[in-house]
N, C-alpha and C positions, 0 to 999 in steps of 0.2 A: 616609808616615812612615818615616824611616830607623831602622835597628836601634839601640836604645839600649843601648850597651855598659855603662852604669852598673849595669844589673840582670843582666848576664851574667857568669858566671865561666867562663872558657875554660880548657881543658886540652889539652896537647900530645898526650896519648895517652888512649885510652879507658880503659886500665887505671888511670891516675891518677884519672880521673873516678870510676870505680867505687869505688876505695879511699876517696876523700874522701866520697862520698855514703853509702857503707856505714858509715864511721866516724861520720858525722852521725846516721844512723839508729840505730846502736848507742847513741849518747849519748842520743838522744831516748827510746829504749825504757827508759832507766833513770830516767825522770821520770814523774810521774803525769799523767793526762789522756788524752784520746782522740786517736789518730792514725789518719788515713785513708790507705790504701795502694792503689797501682795494680797492675794485672796487665799482662803483656806482656813481650816480649823485653828491652826497655830495662832492666827491673829483674830479671827472672827469670834473665838471663844476665849474671853478673858482679857484681851488687849483693846480691841476696838470698842467694846461696850464702855470701858473706863474712859477712853478718849472722848467718845460721843457724849457721855454724861457730863464731862467737864465743860463742854461747849454748849450744852443744852440750857434752855431757859430755866431759871430757878424762880418759882412762884412764891411770893412772900405776902402774907396777909398783913397789910400795913397796920391794921387795928392791933395786932399783937405787938407791934413795935412802938407805936405812939399812943395807942388806946384812944384814938380820936376819929377814925374813919374806917370804912370797909373796903376801900379800893385795894386792888391787888397789884403789886409792883412786879414787873418782870425784869430780870437782869440776866446777863449771860457773859461768859468770857468770849472774846473775839479772836479769830485767826488774824494773821497779818493781812492787810488789804492787798499785798503783792504776792501772797502765797499762791502757787499753782500746784495742782494735784493731778496725777494720772496713775494708771496701774501698769504692772509689768507685762501682762499678757491677757489674752482673751481666747476663749474656746470658739471654734468654728462649728456651729450647729451642735453644740453640746447640750446637756440637760440643765445647765445653768448659764446665766449671763453674768460674767464677773463684774461688769460696770454697774449693773442693777443691784447686785449683792453689796457692792461697796456703797452705793447710794443709800441702801437700807441700813447697813451696820455702822456707817459713819454719816448718818443723815444730816446732823447739824453742821459740822464743819464743811461738808460738801455743799450744803445749801448756802452757807456763807461765802463759799468760794465762787459760786455763780458760774460765769462763763470761763473762769480760770480752772474749772475741772474739765478734763478731756476724757471722754469715754471712747475707748477704742472702737472704731468702725471696722468690722471684719472685711468690708468691701473696699476699704481705703487704708491699707497698711502704710502707704506712703505718707498719708496725712498724719498718722500717729508718729512716724519716724521724724517728720519735720517738726512736729510739736515738741517732742522730747529733746530734740537737738537745738531748738531755738534758745537764744540766750545762753549759749555755751553749755547747754545740757543741765541735768539735775544737780541739785546741791547735796541731797541725801537720798539714798536708796534703802528701803526696808525690804527684807525678803525672808521667806520661810525656806526650809530645807525639805526637799522631796524625800519620801520614805524608801524609795527603791535604790539600794546601793549600786545597782548597775548603771544608774544615771546620776544619782545624787544631784538632782536638778535644782538650779536657782532660776526663778521664773520657769521657763521651759527650756532653758539652755542646757544641752546635754541629753535631752530626750531623743533627738534624732541625730544631731551632730553639734559641734561647738560652732554655732552660727556667729559670724563676725558682725552682722548687722541685723536690723529688724527683719524677721522672716516668718513665713508660714512653715511650720515643722510638723512632721508626722510624730504622733505620740507613741511611746512605748506601750507594750501590751498591758502592763499594769495601769498605766495612766488611762488608756482607752477604756478599761473596765471600770475604773473609778468614775470617770466623767461621761461615759457613754458617748465618746467623741473620738474622732480619728485624727484631727488636726487642730492646731492652735497658732495664733500669732504671738510672738514673743520678742522681747528686746534682744539685741545682739551684744556681743562682748565689746564692741566699739564704745558703747555708752559708759563703760567703766573707765575709759580714757578721757572723759569729758573734763574740760578745763576747770569747771566749778565744783566737781564732785569732791566732797569733803570726806564722806564715810559711807560704808556699806554695812548696814546692821542686819546680821543674819540670825534668826531665832530658830532654835531647835528644841522641841518639847516632846517628852515621852520616849519610852523604850524603843518604839518602832523607828526612831530616827538614829539610833546608836550606830548601826552598821553603815548608814549613809554618811555620818560624820567621819567615821573611820575611812571610808572609801574616798572622801574628799581629800584626806591627807595622803592617801596612797596612790591615787589615780588622777593625773592631771587631765585626762580625757573626760572626766565627769564635769558637771556644771560647777560644783563647789571646788573641785580640784583645780580647774582652770583659774578661778578667781584667787585661790590661795597661791598658786604658782606665780601669777602675773600681777596681782594687786594686793598682796599681803599687807602692805602699809596702810591700806584704807579699810581693812576688815575688822569688825568686832563681832564675835560669835557669842550669843547669849544662850546658855544651855542649862537645863534643869538636871536634877539627879537621875531622872529616868534615862536620859541620854548618856550620862557620864559614869553611872555606877559600875559598869563593866570594866571601866578603865582605872577606877580608883583602887 
């Protein structure tokens, strides 16, 4: 199967892609409902910092504005009070904890989210499954694309098998080496059938994702391939020229 450019939005620079995806995320954070988020360099470098900055407090010296006092005014943009946030997956005994990384890179919106942020407990995958399926499931899913064309994973779907529900999966050799970890909890494909799910935003940046993107259009047994085959109407793939240049 050739790459379907109808579901791909291409960007001439990575910076432009980052700005557009960050703006989209900022907009979605100001609506109610559950959003599932990924971890990894694709989002942690260039996208999450822009989103966090938007929702962080801006300190203004009032004296500069009205020339009459020295008080400092703090103001910030706010997320929707009924926004819920969780993440797509979590490593089991890995060298990083995804929930803590997300708390760090999106500190302000997650702080505002309070108890509406769900950190996956690796000892309670059933609790995570219940949370993400409550209220008819997520409204929006953001995801990155794994660099291994053998799995082309979305979350960790496709690493071990195409899991139909939330599961503990064995990671591929490449993922094991990357994360110093053997297993992970990940969402299942059933979440893509959620009643409220409006869109799945998949972001691919850099030349190392080019073969994975190609694999997704050629092999339905990969993570991306499964979503393209079964949920193409909900997908938007955002890609920079590093990913697409070999196809142009």
